[in-house]
N, C-alpha and C positions, 0 to 999 in steps of 0.2 A: 636897960640901955636903949637910948633912942637910935633908931636905924632908918636908913633911906635905901630903897631898892631902885636900881636902874636896870632897864633892859639895855641891850647893846645895839643891835642892828636897827637903824633908823631912829635911834634914841641918842646914843653916845657917838656911834660911828655911822656915817652915811654910805650907803651902797649906790648912790646916784650914778657914779661913773659906770658901774656895771649895768644899771637899768638904762642908761643913755645909749648903750650899745645893744640893748635888747628891747627896744620899743617902749620904754618907760612903763613897763608892766603890762603891755598889751600882748606880748608873746607868751605862749605857754611856758610856764616855769620849768626849767631843767635843773634838777638838783645837782647833777654832776658839773654842769657849766657854772652854776653858782658856787659850788665848792672850789672849783679852780680859781674863781675870783677871790674868795675868802683866803685861799692859800697864798695869794700874792701879798697879803698884808698891807694893801694900799688904800684901805678905806679911810677917808679923811674924817676928822672930828666934826661934829655939828657944834659950831662956835657957842651958841647960847647954852647948849647942854654942858659943854666944858666949863663955862662960867658958873653954871648952877652946881655942877659936880664939885668944883673947887670951893665954892661958898659953903656948901653942905659939909665938906670935909673941915673947913676952917671953923665951922660952928660946933664941931665935935661929934657929929653924927657918925655912927658906924655905917660904912657903905658896902652894900652887897650888889654885885653885878649878876643878874639872873637872866640867862639866855637859853635859847633853844639850840644854840650851837653845840656840837658834840665834842667829847673829849679829844677826838682826833684833831681838832682844830685849837686845842688849848694853847700850845706854844705860839702859834702864829697870832692868835687872838691877843694874848698877853703882850707880845711884841708890838702889834699894831696899836693897841691901847696906849702903851707907854710912849711910843714914838709920836703919838698924837696929843700927849700931855696929860693922860690919865694915870695917876700914880697913887699908891698907898691905899688901895681899896682893901677892905677887911676880908672879903671872900668873893671868889669867882665861882659861880655855880653853873656848870654845864650839864647838858643832857648826857648822863653816863650810861644808863642801862637801856637796853632795847625796849624794855617795858615803858620807860619814860617817853620814848619816841612814839609809842602807840597811843598815848593819852592825848586828849585835846590840849591845846596850849593853856587854856584856862585851868584845867585840872592839874596839869604839871606845875604851873607856876603857883597855884593855890597851895598845893602840897608843900612846895619848897618854902613858901611864906609861913605856913603852919609850923614847919620845922624850925624856922628862925624864932618864932614866938615860943616854941617849946624850949629853946635854948636861952630864953629870958630876954629877948629883944622885943621892943615895942616899935612897930613899923609906923612911923609918923608920916613918911612921904614915899611915894612910888611914882616913877616916871616911865612912860612907855608910849610907843606909837600905835599899839593895838589895844582894843578893849580887852583882849585876852591877857594882856600884861597886867591889867588893873582890876578886873572883876573876879568873882569867885568868893572864896572864903579867906579868912586871915587878911582882910583888906586893910589898907593903910588909913590913917586918920585923914590924909589929904592925898588925892591922886592927880597927876598931871599928864594929860593926854596930848601927845605931839601929833600933828597932822601927818598922814601918809597917803598920798593920792595914788600910789603905785600898786599896793596889794593889801589884802585883808586876810587875817588869820582868825578863823572862828574859835 
């Protein structure tokens, strides 16, 4: 089955309102402060990504949302995505285990893509704002890197 993988932060949803209040990425990142922002559920959709998401769904791709957000933010993330127009994804994959959070983003996301392939999916597309969303193993046939001038995740 053909699948498309989307990252969430700075790919489907924009955290620009948060970064506008925190020096556009020039301030030292504060996880607690960012978590409070996530918990507001106010991140707007990135319009071009919403259009792509809808087109991919209309073409019949299975859609997987693969994020470094933790399961503690699952409910607010689902609500935020739906209110911004993202519906009917096939799977939302959050960082569930403490061991996941100790891995590099590249390793974590590679492992999750490998699991998708083991379930019989062929990843034809992958969209993300970080190279760590796209690189590693179990890569897609085509990758689409969105710009992110505010931060870099190795």
